[in-house]
Structure formats: C-alpha cells, structure tokens
C-alpha positions in Angstrom: 115.5 21.5 168.5 114.4 24.0 170.7 117.8 25.7 170.9 117.9 25.9 167.0 115.0 27.6 166.4 115.8 30.2 169.4 119.6 30.6 167.5 117.8 31.3 164.1 115.5 33.7 165.7 118.3 35.2 167.3 120.5 35.3 164.0 117.2 36.8 162.0 114.6 38.3 164.4 117.2 40.4 166.2 118.4 42.3 163.1 115.4 42.4 161.3 113.4 44.2 164.3 116.3 46.6 164.4 115.8 47.4 160.5 111.9 47.8 161.4 112.4 50.1 164.5 115.5 52.1 162.8 113.8 52.4 159.6 110.3 52.6 160.5 110.5 54.3 164.0 113.6 56.4 164.4 114.6 59.9 162.9 116.4 59.6 160.8 119.1 62.6 159.4 120.4 61.8 155.9 123.9 63.2 153.9 122.8 66.5 151.8 124.7 68.5 149.2 126.2 71.9 150.3 125.0 75.5 149.0 127.3 77.7 147.1 128.5 80.8 147.1 131.0 83.1 145.2 133.4 82.3 147.8 133.1 78.6 147.8 130.3 75.9 149.0 129.1 76.7 152.8 126.8 74.1 154.4 123.7 76.0 155.0 121.0 78.1 153.0 122.2 81.7 153.8 121.9 85.2 151.6 124.2 84.8 149.2 123.4 81.4 148.1 123.7 81.3 144.2 120.4 80.5 143.2 119.8 80.3 138.7 116.2 82.5 139.1 115.9 84.8 136.0 115.8 83.5 132.4 113.6 82.2 129.2 115.3 81.0 125.7 114.5 79.0 123.3 113.8 75.3 123.5 114.7 72.8 120.6 111.1 72.4 120.1 110.7 76.1 119.5 109.1 76.7 122.6 109.7 79.4 125.0 111.2 77.8 128.1 113.4 79.1 131.4 114.0 79.7 135.0 110.0 79.5 136.2 109.6 75.6 134.0 112.2 74.4 136.4 110.4 74.9 139.8 110.1 72.1 141.8 112.6 70.4 139.1 116.1 69.1 140.2 118.3 69.7 137.4 121.5 69.2 135.5 123.0 72.5 133.3 125.4 72.0 130.8 126.9 74.3 128.4 128.2 73.1 124.5 127.3 73.5 121.2 126.0 70.3 119.6 128.8 70.7 116.7 131.7 71.3 119.2 134.5 69.1 118.9 133.9 67.7 122.5 129.9 66.9 122.0 130.5 63.2 122.3 132.3 63.6 125.8 129.7 66.0 126.9 126.7 63.9 125.1 128.1 60.4 126.8 128.6 62.1 130.2 124.5 63.4 130.4 123.6 60.0 129.8 124.5 58.3 132.8 121.9 60.6 134.7 119.2 60.9 131.6 119.3 57.0 131.5 119.4 56.6 135.3 116.4 58.7 135.4 114.6 57.8 131.9 111.3 57.2 133.7 111.0 59.5 136.9 109.4 63.0 136.5 111.0 66.5 138.0 114.8 65.5 137.4 115.9 67.3 134.0 118.9 68.3 131.9 119.0 71.0 130.5 121.7 72.3 127.9 122.7 76.0 126.8 123.9 76.1 123.4 126.9 77.7 123.0 126.8 78.5 119.3 123.1 79.5 118.3 123.6 81.1 115.2 124.2 76.9 114.2 122.0 75.6 116.9 118.5 76.0 115.8 115.7 74.2 117.1 115.4 72.1 114.1 119.3 70.9 114.9 118.5 70.5 118.3 115.2 68.8 118.3 117.2 66.5 116.2 120.0 65.5 119.2 117.4 65.5 121.5 115.4 63.0 120.2 118.0 60.9 119.3 119.0 60.8 123.2 115.9 60.3 124.8 114.0 58.2 122.7 113.8 55.2 125.1 113.1 58.3 128.1 109.8 57.4 129.5 109.0 60.7 130.3 108.7 63.4 127.3 110.9 67.1 128.4 113.1 65.3 130.6 115.7 67.1 128.1 115.5 70.5 127.4 118.6 72.0 124.7 118.2 75.7 124.6 119.2 78.2 122.2 118.2 82.1 121.9 120.6 85.7 121.6 124.1 84.9 122.2 124.2 87.9 124.6 121.6 86.9 126.9 123.1 83.1 127.1 126.3 84.9 127.6 125.1 87.1 130.7 122.9 83.5 131.4 126.1 82.1 132.2 127.7 84.9 133.5 125.4 86.3 136.0 123.2 83.0 137.2 126.0 80.5 137.2 129.1 82.7 138.3 131.4 80.7 135.3 133.9 82.8 134.4 135.1 81.5 130.8 138.4 81.2 129.2 139.1 84.3 127.1 141.3 82.0 125.0 138.8 79.3 124.4 135.8 81.1 125.3 133.3 77.8 123.4 134.4 75.5 126.0 133.0 75.1 129.2 133.7 72.5 130.9 131.9 72.9 133.9 128.2 71.0 135.0 126.5 72.5 137.7 123.2 70.5 140.2 120.7 72.8 140.7 117.8 72.0 143.0 114.1 72.6 143.0 114.1 75.9 144.3 117.2 77.6 141.9 119.6 76.8 144.5 123.2 75.3 142.9 124.3 72.8 145.0 126.8 70.4 142.6 129.8 71.0 140.6 131.4 68.9 138.3 134.1 69.2 135.3 132.8 67.5 132.4 136.4 65.9 131.7 136.3 63.9 135.1 135.5 60.0 134.3 133.0 60.1 137.2 132.0 63.6 137.2 127.8 62.3 136.3 128.3 59.3 138.2 128.8 61.7 141.0 126.0 64.0 140.0 123.5 61.1 139.9 123.5 60.4 143.2 124.0 63.6 144.1 120.0 63.9 142.6 118.9 61.1 144.8 120.1 63.2 148.0 118.2 66.0 146.3 114.9 64.0 145.7 115.7 62.4 149.2 115.6 65.8 150.5 112.2 66.9 149.1 110.2 63.6 149.5 111.0 63.6 153.5 109.8 67.7 153.2 106.5 66.3 150.9 106.1 63.5 153.6 105.7 66.0 156.4 103.4 68.7 154.4 100.9 65.8 153.2 100.7 64.5 157.2 100.6 68.0 158.1 97.6 68.2 156.2 95.4 65.4 156.4 95.6 66.3 160.1 94.7 69.7 158.9 92.1 68.6 157.4 90.8 65.5 159.4 90.8 68.2 162.3 90.3 72.0 160.8 91.8 73.9 164.1 90.1 77.7 164.3 91.6 80.4 162.0 94.3 82.2 163.7 93.1 85.7 164.0 95.0 88.7 162.1 96.1 91.6 164.8 97.3 94.8 164.6 95.5 97.5 163.1 93.2 97.1 160.1 95.4 96.7 157.2 98.9 96.3 158.6 102.1 94.3 158.0 105.5 94.4 158.9 107.5 97.9 157.1 110.7 97.1 155.2 113.7 96.6 157.2 117.8 96.3 156.9 119.6 95.0 159.9 123.5 93.5 160.3 123.8 89.8 161.0 126.8 87.9 162.2 129.7 87.7 159.9 128.4 91.6 158.9 125.7 90.5 156.5 123.0 92.1 155.5 119.6 90.8 156.7 116.6 92.4 155.1 112.7 92.3 154.5 113.5 90.8 150.9 115.7 88.2 152.5 113.1 86.5 154.6 109.7 87.2 151.8 107.5 84.7 151.7 108.7 83.2 154.4 106.9 82.8 157.9 108.6 84.5 160.8 109.1 84.4 164.7 110.5 87.3 165.9 112.4 88.6 169.0 113.8 91.1 170.9 116.9 90.4 173.1 120.4 91.2 173.9 123.4 89.1 174.4 124.3 90.3 178.4 121.4 90.2 179.7 120.7 89.1 183.0 117.5 87.5 183.9 115.1 85.9 181.0 117.0 86.5 177.4 118.8 83.0 178.3 115.2 81.5 178.4 114.0 83.0 175.4 116.9 81.8 173.5 116.6 78.5 174.8 112.4 78.3 174.1 113.5 79.3 170.3 116.2 77.1 170.0 113.6 73.9 171.0 111.1 75.0 168.6 114.2 75.1 165.8 115.0 71.7 167.1 111.2 70.9 167.0 110.7 72.1 163.5 113.3 70.5 161.6 112.1 67.6 163.6 108.9 68.3 161.8 111.1 68.8 157.9 109.9 72.2 158.0 112.4 74.4 156.1 114.4 77.6 155.9 112.7 78.1 153.0 109.2 77.9 155.0 110.1 79.2 159.0 113.0 81.8 159.8 114.0 83.3 163.3 114.4 86.6 163.1 116.5 87.6 167.2 117.0 91.7 167.4 119.2 93.0 170.0 117.9 95.9 171.8 121.9 97.0 172.8 123.5 97.3 169.7 126.7 99.2 170.6 128.1 96.4 172.4 125.7 93.8 170.3 128.1 94.2 167.2 128.1 90.9 164.1 131.7 89.4 166.3 129.5 89.0 169.8 125.8 88.1 168.3 128.3 85.1 166.2 129.7 83.7 169.4 126.2 83.8 171.2 124.7 81.9 168.4 127.5 79.6 168.6 127.2 79.0 172.5 123.5 78.5 172.2 124.3 76.1 169.3 122.1 78.0 166.9 121.6 76.7 163.0 122.0 80.0 161.6 120.9 79.3 158.2 117.4 79.9 159.6 117.8 81.9 163.0 119.2 85.6 162.1 120.3 87.7 164.7 120.7 91.3 164.3 122.1 94.4 165.0 121.6 97.8 163.6 120.9 101.4 164.2 119.5 101.9 168.1 116.6 104.1 166.8 115.8 102.1 163.6 115.7 98.4 165.8 113.4 100.0 168.4 111.3 102.0 165.9 110.3 98.2 164.1 109.4 96.5 167.6 107.6 99.2 168.3 105.7 100.4 164.8 106.1 97.3 162.8 105.5 94.3 165.7 104.0 96.6 168.5 106.6 95.9 171.2 108.5 97.2 173.8 111.9 97.7 173.1 114.1 100.7 175.1 116.8 101.6 177.4 116.2 101.7 181.0 117.8 102.8 184.1 115.8 100.3 186.4 116.0 97.2 184.0 118.3 94.6 185.2 121.1 94.9 182.9 119.8 98.5 181.5 117.4 97.6 179.5 114.1 96.7 179.1 112.2 94.8 175.9 109.1 92.8 176.0 109.5 88.8 176.6 107.2 88.2 173.9 107.5 86.1 170.0 105.6 87.3 167.0 104.3 85.2 165.0 104.4 86.6 161.3 102.7 85.1 158.5 103.9 84.9 154.8 102.2 88.1 153.8 104.1 89.7 157.1 100.7 90.2 158.7 100.8 89.7 162.9 99.4 86.1 163.6 100.0 85.7 167.1 101.9 86.8 170.5 103.3 84.1 172.7 105.0 84.7 176.5 108.4 83.2 175.1 109.2 82.2 178.9 106.0 79.7 179.0 106.9 76.7 177.1 103.3 75.9 176.8 102.9 79.0 174.7 105.8 78.4 172.8 104.0 74.9 171.9 101.2 77.0 171.1 103.1 79.1 168.5 104.3 75.8 167.4 101.4 74.2 166.2 100.2 78.2 165.2 103.2 77.4 162.7 102.5 73.8 161.1 98.7 75.5 161.4 99.5 78.0 158.8 101.9 76.3 156.8 98.4 73.8 156.5 96.4 76.6 155.6 98.6 77.0 152.8 98.7 74.1 151.3 94.6 73.9 151.8 94.3 77.0 150.3 96.5 76.2 147.6 94.5 73.0 146.8 98.3 70.9 146.7 97.3 68.0 148.2 
C-alpha cells in the first residue's frame, strides 16, 4: 500500500510541482510578433518601424473616429466596400476574431470603406449591427467612411499598401495593429486560415500587454506602500537636453524625436578604449537585462551610448561592438557623428566631459558617469558607471520614475 502511495505521488506530485515552479516562479519568455518596416519584418522596435498614428474619419454611427481612439487597443484593419463582390469572403474572415473576442475589451476590428459614396454611415451601421449582434462589448467593430482622398492617403501612407492599378478597389491585405499603433501582422484575406492565424496572434499581443501591465501594477503598489524620496531635478533651472541628431549602427539616424517621451540612460565611451569602457558597457548590458526581466520595454526606457572617437567608431564598427557585447540594439543606441557635435552635447547637454587627450589611455578622456534623463528631458541623476552599487541605484531610480508617472496620472 505504501509503495502504491509513493508511486501515485511520483506520477502526480512531481509534474504538479514542476507546473507550480515553472508557472509561478519561473522567468518566462513568450513568443512574440515581428515589427514591420518598408523593407520587411524585423524582430525589434527600431526607428523606421511602420506605425499608424494619424487619421480621423467618420464611423458607422456618424461620429468622428480615428487613430487616437484606438490607442491602447489591439485591432485588425480591413479595406473593402459593403457593395463589393468579395464582401462575403471578407466578412466571414473577420467573424473569426470577432467571435473569439466578442466579450473582450481592448480588441477591435476596423474596416475602411473603399466606396464612401455608397457606404454612408446608415449603410455601414446596418452592416455592423448584423455582424455584432452577439457581441458583449459595444463599439468593438468600427466601419469608417469619409473623403475618398483621405481614405486613399491612409491606405497609402499609414498602411503602406500598394494597390493594383487595374483593380484598386480590391485590397486583400489585412493588418494587425498593436496598442501603440505599430503594424505587427499581415495576412491575405483569400487565405482560408488568415484570420484564424490573426486570432492567435492577437493572443500574443495581449500577453505582451498583460505582462507589462502586471509588472507596472506591482511597481506601483510597492511605490504607494513605501513612497521613496522624489528624485531631484539637476542642472540649471529650466535646463532640458537640447535636440540632437547622430548616426547609429546600419547608418540609421537617431535623434531626439526617436526617444521623445522616454526615460534615457546616457553615457560616453569608445570602442578601442583600453580601460573603463568595457566595464561601462558591461554595466549597461546588465542594466538592460534587469529592466527587461522587470517587463520595462523600449517604449519606456532607452540607452544612448555616444562615441568620443567618431573617426574610428564608424556605424559598422559600432554594430560589431554591439554584437560582441550582446546588446539589444532596439533599446540601446550606439551613436557616432560629428566630433564637435558629440562633444558639445556632452558638455552643454549632459554636463559630462568628452575630449581628445594626449595623456589619457587610448587618446581620449571622458566621464565614467551614467546620466538618467526623464521623459521630459530633465536630468534626474548621475551615477558612477564602474560601481555596481550606484548602477543598481540607477536602476531603482528608473523604476521609481515609471511608478511616479503612473501615480501622477492616476493609472492604477
């Protein structure tokens, strides 16, 4: 009898223990979806990624509706007219995700008419009501009309769809758009499994959002329970980081516009440095890894490393350096450019030292300091980049800034 009990425990208890440990205590990495550029899909969020962020039309209820109304929602974009020959095929495809998520908030279907003259709000309202009669959430399916010139612009500029000149009213492309407006999935409406695939892809995007939201709520609860001392605003009164434009790996431009509204961690280095630079980069790599484990995304925090040796630190050399240290370059930008501009940004923007030096190892002298810059481009902290203790303090201050923002905006 005792042997039977032990056997039952081994067969049931150990797998159950594994589920508990891996499911609750484990550090999971879920599969996710690519981003898209005009050249094709990529795995990381970088400048040039396609984003839908500028349109406003009229919906089936006769109300203004646009990209701002979709912020925070995952949505599928479709393009057809209700009097088109293929309207039945398109509708059947869209009913897959509509049925699956009929009771879930934050997931929408957005259709753009290709015949606004025929598709008045009353015509579109009848279509939407017919297909959403079993939905548990109002407004999940939006059908938009408006000026044909504006609809054509949206298709061309926001979704980068090239229409067949011989059949411009037949668009079989369907896009999946994430909560920030980034294009994350593309499907062909004629494919039998297109929207079944999209339905599963929506689940991946929702998982991304859920993980990030859970981490943010946890940080907020800790912040509210034990509010830390607010971080000071450093530098002269009213000082903010001046605009900049430098060159990153793959010769891509990185400017202040690409990091607007994000927390920044800034340093200066050079790839041939024989002394402290490898340690600085190692600490930043560790910082990036810790922030990722805490579900802090590239949309929240960006690392900016500026070269003080731009002649030798070409984009190709920076790319090789980033690869060697295992940097995630979607959230860590290595920048080169005009030497005077780089040095001026160090002195007058971040109050750091960056210069050529005959006496310094490697021929350049630069600060070993990390600068923490908030989303309003104000300096909030300086940290010794060679000190693990101070870098850990910087990481805690990054999380503090994120929690302060949630508290001030009343998000949780």
